[in-house]
C-alpha positions as CSV (number, residue, x, y, z in Angstrom):
1,M,-19.8,19.2,-18.5
2,A,-18.2,15.8,-17.9
3,I,-16.2,14.2,-20.7
4,E,-17.4,10.7,-21.6
5,I,-14.6,8.1,-21.6
6,A,-14.7,5.3,-24.1
7,P,-15.1,1.7,-22.7
8,M,-11.9,-0.2,-22.4
9,Q,-12.7,-2.3,-25.5
10,V,-12.5,0.9,-27.7
11,L,-9.3,2.3,-26.1
12,A,-6.0,1.7,-27.9
13,E,-4.7,-1.8,-27.9
14,G,-2.3,-2.4,-25.0
15,W,-3.4,0.7,-23.1
16,L,-4.0,-1.2,-19.8
17,E,-0.8,-3.1,-20.2
18,Q,1.1,0.1,-20.7
19,L,-0.5,1.6,-17.5
20,M,0.4,-1.5,-15.5
21,V,4.1,-1.3,-16.7
22,E,4.3,2.5,-15.9
23,R,2.7,2.2,-12.5
24,Y,4.4,-1.0,-11.5
25,P,7.0,0.6,-9.2
26,D,4.3,2.7,-7.5
27,L,2.1,-0.4,-7.0
28,I,5.0,-2.3,-5.4
29,R,5.7,0.7,-3.1
30,L,2.0,0.6,-2.1
31,A,2.2,-3.1,-1.3
32,F,5.5,-2.6,0.5
33,L,4.0,0.0,2.8
34,I,1.4,-2.5,3.9
35,L,3.6,-5.6,4.0
36,H,7.0,-4.2,5.1
37,D,8.8,-6.8,3.0
38,F,10.0,-6.1,-0.6
39,A,9.8,-9.7,-1.8
40,E,6.3,-10.1,-0.5
41,A,5.3,-6.7,-2.0
42,E,6.6,-7.8,-5.4
43,D,4.7,-11.1,-5.2
44,A,1.5,-9.4,-4.0
45,T,1.7,-6.8,-6.8
46,Q,2.3,-9.4,-9.5
47,L,-0.7,-11.5,-8.2
48,A,-2.8,-8.3,-8.1
49,L,-1.9,-7.4,-11.7
50,E,-2.7,-10.9,-12.8
51,R,-6.1,-10.7,-11.2
52,A,-6.6,-7.2,-12.7
53,W,-5.7,-8.5,-16.2
54,R,-8.1,-11.4,-15.9
55,S,-10.9,-9.0,-14.9
56,R,-10.0,-6.1,-17.2
57,A,-13.5,-6.3,-18.8
58,Q,-14.8,-4.7,-15.6
59,V,-13.0,-1.4,-16.3
60,R,-15.3,1.1,-17.9
61,S,-13.2,4.2,-18.1
62,A,-9.6,5.2,-18.2
63,D,-10.1,7.7,-15.3
64,S,-11.0,5.0,-12.8
65,T,-8.3,2.5,-13.9
66,L,-5.5,3.5,-11.5
67,F,-7.9,3.6,-8.5
68,W,-9.1,0.1,-9.6
69,L,-5.5,-1.2,-9.8
70,R,-4.6,0.3,-6.4
71,R,-7.7,-1.3,-4.9
72,I,-6.7,-4.7,-6.2
73,V,-3.1,-4.3,-4.9
74,V,-4.3,-3.2,-1.5
75,H,-6.6,-6.2,-1.1
76,E,-3.9,-8.6,-2.3
77,A,-1.4,-7.1,0.2
78,L,-3.9,-7.3,3.0
79,R,-4.6,-11.0,2.0
80,V,-0.9,-11.8,2.1
81,R,-0.3,-10.0,5.4
82,S,-3.1,-11.8,7.1
83,S,-2.1,-15.2,5.7
84,P,-1.2,-17.7,8.5
85,W,1.7,-18.9,6.3
86,R,3.4,-15.6,6.7
87,L,3.8,-16.4,10.4
88,L,6.0,-19.4,9.6
89,R,8.7,-17.2,8.0
90,S,11.4,-16.0,10.3
91,P,11.5,-12.2,10.3
92,L,14.4,-10.5,8.7
93,H,15.9,-7.8,10.8
94,V,18.6,-5.5,9.4
95,A,21.0,-4.2,12.0
96,E,22.7,-1.0,11.1
97,I,26.1,-1.0,12.8
98,E,28.3,2.1,12.5
99,P,32.0,1.9,13.0
100,A,33.2,3.6,16.2
101,G,33.6,7.3,16.0
102,R,31.8,7.6,12.7
103,R,28.7,9.8,12.2
104,P,25.6,8.2,10.7
105,S,25.7,8.7,6.9
106,A,22.2,10.3,6.7
107,P,20.8,12.8,9.2
108,G,17.6,11.6,10.8
109,R,18.1,7.9,10.1
110,T,17.3,7.0,13.7
111,E,14.0,8.9,13.5
112,R,13.1,7.2,10.2
113,L,13.8,3.8,11.6
114,D,11.7,4.6,14.6
115,V,8.8,5.5,12.3
116,V,9.2,2.3,10.3
117,R,9.3,0.2,13.4
118,A,6.2,1.9,14.8
119,F,4.4,1.5,11.5
120,E,5.3,-2.2,11.5
121,H,3.4,-2.7,14.7
122,L,0.1,-1.5,13.3
123,P,-2.6,-4.1,12.4
124,A,-3.0,-4.6,8.7
125,D,-6.4,-2.8,8.4
126,Q,-4.9,0.3,10.2
127,S,-1.8,0.2,8.1
128,A,-3.8,0.1,4.9
129,V,-5.9,3.2,5.8
130,V,-2.8,5.2,6.9
131,V,-1.0,4.4,3.6
132,L,-4.0,5.2,1.4
133,H,-5.0,8.4,3.2
134,H,-1.7,9.9,4.3
135,Y,0.8,8.5,1.8
136,L,-1.4,8.4,-1.4
137,A,-3.6,11.3,-0.3
138,Y,-6.9,9.6,-0.9
139,P,-9.9,11.3,0.8
140,V,-11.4,9.2,3.6
141,A,-14.5,8.5,1.5
142,E,-12.4,7.0,-1.3
143,V,-10.4,4.9,1.1
144,A,-13.7,3.5,2.5
145,E,-14.9,2.8,-1.1
146,M,-11.5,1.2,-2.0
147,L,-11.6,-1.1,1.1
148,G,-15.3,-1.7,1.0
149,V,-15.9,-0.6,4.5
150,P,-18.1,2.2,6.0
151,L,-16.7,5.7,6.2
152,E,-16.8,5.7,10.0
153,T,-14.7,2.5,10.1
154,V,-12.0,4.2,8.1
155,R,-12.1,7.2,10.4
156,S,-11.9,5.0,13.4
157,R,-9.0,3.0,12.0
158,L,-7.1,6.2,11.2
159,R,-7.7,7.6,14.7
160,L,-6.5,4.4,16.3
161,A,-3.5,4.1,14.0
162,M,-2.4,7.7,14.6
163,R,-2.8,7.3,18.4
164,R,-0.7,4.1,18.3
165,L,2.0,5.7,16.2
166,R,2.2,8.7,18.5
167,E,2.5,6.4,21.6
168,E,5.2,4.2,19.9
169,L,7.2,7.2,18.8
170,R,6.9,8.9,22.2
171,D,8.3,5.7,23.8
172,A,11.1,5.4,21.2
């Protein structure tokens, strides 16, 4: 038996605002995984939350609110990533230089950097499905719903992204 959730108008005052505040770091992390730039991720998340707040009347149940917020953040991050203005920025590259004779401070750092570099080479649409499916553990059907694309498109993007990641990591 399904429990009926009250419409947002009946829920406690400030409930949506509280959810946004609690989930803000997670939403920034989601945007960062798509954009690979913390400042852009913050901006995209803030724009997404502004859009969500303006359209909060669309939310019908508390159960679907987090999915709805993540969907808005993903779409905003994809919009930012595909913006032609983004190409005008000079990319920031962080060079990690270790003093001679000193061991790296964290084991596996090189491998993590290789994964990050390989992930940065994915197209935005492939990056988004990998993040949603493998990082946030959404089923493929929900990823398709969130992105508004057919199920087979998501499967195809996942397959292509994983193949490309394997190739890049093999060459690294």
